[in-house]
C-alpha distance (Angstrom), angle and dihedral (degrees) to the residues before:
residue distance angle dihedral
M1 . . .
G2 3.81 . .
R3 3.78 126.8 .
E4 3.83 93.0 -106.7
C5 3.78 92.2 52.6
Q6 3.81 91.4 49.6
A7 3.81 91.0 49.3
E8 3.80 90.6 54.0
R9 3.81 91.2 52.6
F10 3.79 90.7 58.5
R11 3.81 100.5 46.5
L12 3.80 113.7 147.5
D13 3.80 98.7 -166.8
N14 3.82 111.8 160.9
H15 3.82 92.7 6.5
V16 3.80 125.7 123.4
V17 3.81 114.6 -146.4
I18 3.81 119.8 -165.6
I19 3.79 112.6 -151.8
T20 3.79 114.5 -161.4
G21 3.78 111.5 -151.0
G22 3.78 85.3 24.9
A23 3.81 95.5 155.6
G24 3.80 92.6 64.4
L25 3.78 128.8 87.7
L26 3.81 96.1 -96.1
G27 3.80 92.8 41.7
T28 3.78 93.4 55.0
S29 3.81 91.3 44.3
H30 3.79 89.5 53.4
A31 3.81 90.2 46.9
H32 3.80 91.4 55.5
A33 3.83 91.5 49.1
I34 3.81 91.5 48.3
A35 3.80 91.1 49.9
E36 3.81 90.8 49.4
A37 3.82 88.3 53.2
G38 3.81 89.7 54.5
G39 3.80 98.6 -101.0
H40 3.79 128.8 128.6
P41 3.83 108.8 -120.3
V42 3.80 119.7 -151.5
L43 3.81 114.1 -161.4
A44 3.82 111.2 -145.4
D45 3.79 118.0 -173.9
V46 3.81 141.6 146.6
D47 3.81 87.9 -125.3
G48 3.80 98.3 74.9
P49 3.81 98.3 178.9
K50 3.80 92.2 49.5
A51 3.83 92.2 47.0
S52 3.79 89.2 49.7
A53 3.81 91.7 49.2
M54 3.81 91.9 49.8
A55 3.82 94.0 45.5
E56 3.80 100.7 44.3
P57 3.83 102.3 68.6
V58 3.80 92.3 52.8
S59 3.83 99.0 35.4
Y60 3.80 96.6 -114.8
T61 3.78 121.4 151.7
H62 3.79 117.9 -112.9
L63 3.80 135.7 -162.7
T64 3.78 130.2 -164.2
L65 3.79 111.2 -138.2
P66 3.81 119.7 -148.9
T67 3.79 116.2 -115.2
């Protein structure tokens, strides 16, 4: 199975994916992969300003979680 075929199997078109810890390095990496697969990533983090800063340049949604 080729890479293109695998990518089509994991399409996330019209899906919203909430990523907890989304302002961190792994969270933002996952957000980019989700967006490439057609999904809408939502970055959720206790660090609201950092989540906002990470989400803004790429038009992702962000949430600030209460501590």
